[in-house]
N, CA, C and O atoms as a DFTB+ gen file, in Angstrom:
212 C
 N C O
     1  1      -7.106       1.647       5.453
     2  2      -6.593       1.517       6.263
     3  2      -6.157       2.358       7.590
     4  3      -6.103       2.025       8.774
     5  1      -5.884       3.513       6.957
     6  2      -5.835       4.803       7.823
     7  2      -7.321       4.998       8.758
     8  3      -7.385       5.242       9.963
     9  1      -9.050       4.709       7.303
    10  2     -10.230       4.827       8.598
    11  2      -9.689       4.046       9.878
    12  3      -9.902       4.594      10.959
    13  1      -8.876       2.582       9.879
    14  2      -9.054       1.951      11.030
    15  2      -8.477       2.477      12.005
    16  3      -8.928       2.631      13.141
    17  1      -7.417       2.783      11.578
    18  2      -6.682       4.146      13.033
    19  2      -7.519       4.700      13.433
    20  3      -8.092       4.562      14.513
    21  1      -7.709       5.425      12.586
    22  2      -8.784       6.541      13.551
    23  2      -9.978       5.661      13.832
    24  3     -10.663       6.392      14.547
    25  1     -10.444       4.850      13.731
    26  2     -11.892       4.400      14.659
    27  2     -11.208       3.766      16.029
    28  3     -11.483       3.921      17.219
    29  1     -10.390       3.132      15.475
    30  2      -9.662       2.703      17.212
    31  2      -9.525       3.787      18.223
    32  3     -10.037       3.897      19.338
    33  1      -8.450       4.812      17.356
    34  2      -8.258       5.927      18.537
    35  2      -9.653       6.345      19.141
    36  3      -9.931       6.270      20.338
    37  1     -10.642       6.878      17.964
    38  2     -11.798       7.104      18.748
    39  2     -12.134       6.631      19.266
    40  3     -12.841       7.113      20.151
    41  1     -11.871       4.943      19.144
    42  2     -12.943       4.124      20.529
    43  2     -11.726       4.167      21.389
    44  3     -12.049       4.344      22.563
    45  1     -10.541       4.073      21.227
    46  2      -9.782       3.962      22.821
    47  2      -9.839       5.966      23.271
    48  3      -9.394       5.891      24.416
    49  1      -9.932       6.512      23.187
    50  2     -10.273       8.170      23.333
    51  2     -12.091       7.360      24.568
    52  3     -12.421       6.834      25.631
    53  1     -12.313       7.602      23.964
    54  2     -13.900       7.227      24.687
    55  2     -14.035       6.527      25.700
    56  3     -14.708       6.789      26.697
    57  1     -12.968       4.974      25.343
    58  2     -13.277       4.492      27.008
    59  2     -11.902       5.627      27.648
    60  3     -12.019       6.205      28.729
    61  1     -11.134       5.719      27.093
    62  2     -10.720       7.010      28.841
    63  2     -11.155       7.285      28.520
    64  3     -11.220       6.597      27.501
    65  1     -12.185       8.418      28.398
    66  2     -13.412       9.296      29.364
    67  2     -13.788       8.233      30.082
    68  3     -13.806       8.614      31.252
    69  1     -14.095       7.124      30.024
    70  2     -15.095       6.394      30.913
    71  2     -14.478       5.769      31.644
    72  3     -15.197       5.144      32.423
    73  1     -13.402       5.619      31.786
    74  2     -12.483       4.695      32.676
    75  2     -12.248       3.228      32.393
    76  3     -11.552       2.501      33.103
    77  1     -13.033       2.766      31.041
    78  2     -12.365       1.659      30.948
    79  2     -10.638       0.985      30.707
    80  3     -10.417       0.381      29.658
    81  1     -10.234       1.045      31.079
    82  2      -8.467       0.782      30.975
    83  2      -8.237      -0.342      30.135
    84  3      -7.569      -0.200      29.111
    85  1      -8.727      -1.468      30.463
    86  2      -8.102      -2.533      29.209
    87  2      -8.844      -2.183      28.096
    88  3      -8.293      -2.726      27.138
    89  1      -9.915      -1.489      27.685
    90  2     -10.411      -0.971      26.023
    91  2      -9.595      -0.291      26.203
    92  3      -8.691      -1.100      25.993
    93  1      -9.063       0.660      26.454
    94  2      -8.459       2.175      26.167
    95  2      -7.342       1.613      25.774
    96  3      -7.013       1.898      24.623
    97  1      -6.645       0.900      26.361
    98  2      -5.029       0.105      25.832
    99  2      -5.380      -0.388      24.425
   100  3      -4.845      -0.071      23.363
   101  1      -6.564      -1.371      24.682
   102  2      -6.217      -2.185      23.662
   103  2      -6.764      -1.871      22.534
   104  3      -6.700      -2.648      21.581
   105  1      -7.254      -0.942      22.470
   106  2      -7.971       0.029      21.034
   107  2      -7.025       0.705      20.686
   108  3      -6.788       0.726      19.479
   109  1      -5.898       1.724      21.877
   110  2      -4.844       1.856      21.135
   111  2      -4.154       1.751      20.583
   112  3      -3.862       2.568      19.710
   113  1      -3.182       0.067      20.941
   114  2      -2.595      -0.421      21.081
   115  2      -2.689      -0.870      19.561
   116  3      -1.632      -0.905      18.931
   117  1      -4.055      -1.270      18.824
   118  2      -4.387      -2.239      17.585
   119  2      -4.384      -0.440      16.810
   120  3      -4.538      -0.954      15.702
   121  1      -4.367       0.181      16.677
   122  2      -4.678       1.540      16.702
   123  2      -2.538       1.956      16.179
   124  3      -1.874       2.370      15.229
   125  1      -2.403       1.574      17.273
   126  2      -0.590       2.175      16.972
   127  2      -0.174       1.323      15.690
   128  3       0.794       1.695      15.029
   129  1      -1.016      -0.010      15.270
   130  2      -0.221      -1.422      14.734
   131  2      -0.650      -1.214      13.338
   132  3      -0.099      -1.397      12.252
   133  1      -1.616      -0.847      13.645
   134  2      -2.447      -0.575      12.511
   135  2      -1.791       1.151      11.180
   136  3      -1.582       1.286       9.975
   137  1      -1.728       2.036      12.403
   138  2      -1.369       3.200      11.267
   139  2       0.593       2.937      10.880
   140  3       1.097       3.677      10.035
   141  1       1.468       1.871      11.583
   142  2       2.972       1.822      11.372
   143  2       2.615       0.827      10.031
   144  3       3.500       0.590       9.209
   145  1       1.218       0.256       9.879
   146  2       1.468      -0.277       8.642
   147  2       1.373       0.433       7.757
   148  3       2.180       0.576       6.838
   149  1       0.124       1.103       7.960
   150  2      -0.021       2.121       6.888
   151  2       1.137       2.642       6.233
   152  3       1.511       2.572       5.062
   153  1       1.655       3.219       7.324
   154  2       2.943       4.197       7.264
   155  2       4.370       2.709       6.473
   156  3       5.504       2.780       6.001
   157  1       3.789       2.048       6.636
   158  2       5.152       0.796       5.470
   159  2       4.657       1.074       4.537
   160  3       5.216       1.663       3.612
   161  1       3.583       0.745       4.555
   162  2       2.411       0.835       3.018
   163  2       3.053       1.773       2.209
   164  3       3.754       1.462       1.246
   165  1       2.769       3.232       2.680
   166  2       2.988       4.434       2.145
   167  2       4.401       4.295       1.543
   168  3       4.641       4.505       0.354
   169  1       5.495       3.851       2.639
   170  2       6.867       4.032       1.983
   171  2       7.073       2.904       0.676
   172  3       8.046       2.879      -0.078
   173  1       6.263       2.281       0.647
   174  2       6.806       0.960      -0.583
   175  2       6.079       1.290      -1.728
   176  3       6.478       1.182      -2.888
   177  1       4.730       1.795      -1.257
   178  2       4.219       2.381      -2.459
   179  2       4.878       3.296      -3.094
   180  3       4.988       3.072      -4.299
   181  1       5.456       4.449      -2.629
   182  2       6.532       5.332      -3.172
   183  2       7.840       4.674      -3.818
   184  3       8.016       4.711      -5.036
   185  1       8.558       4.197      -3.125
   186  2       9.697       3.303      -3.348
   187  2       9.676       2.436      -5.369
   188  3      10.422       2.294      -6.337
   189  1       8.096       2.082      -4.859
   190  2       7.623       1.528      -5.723
   191  2       7.290       2.279      -6.950
   192  3       7.489       1.613      -7.966
   193  1       6.870       3.397      -7.139
   194  2       6.601       3.933      -7.847
   195  2       7.778       4.982      -8.443
   196  3       7.592       5.532      -9.529
   197  1       9.186       5.258      -7.540
   198  2       9.756       5.820      -8.960
   199  2      10.439       4.505      -9.221
   200  3      10.627       4.270     -10.415
   201  1      10.716       3.893      -8.644
   202  2      10.753       2.534      -9.822
   203  2      10.405       2.308     -11.108
   204  3      11.200       2.069     -12.017
   205  1       9.382       2.371     -11.185
   206  2       8.859       2.725     -12.392
   207  2       8.703       3.872     -13.135
   208  3       8.772       3.792     -14.362
   209  1       8.469       5.108     -12.500
   210  2       9.136       5.871     -13.833
   211  2      10.867       6.527     -13.572
   212  3      11.452       7.106     -14.487
């Protein structure tokens, strides 16, 4: 999932360089959402790992 975040960040940066405002805003928004989902899943994984051990 982190791979998709990096891909959308790169798309946002390239689009911002060329001045495509709508595309860069959309890609940056998608990257933020995926990043926060990734963080939540990491926290859940760590909590669940502590319960097992």
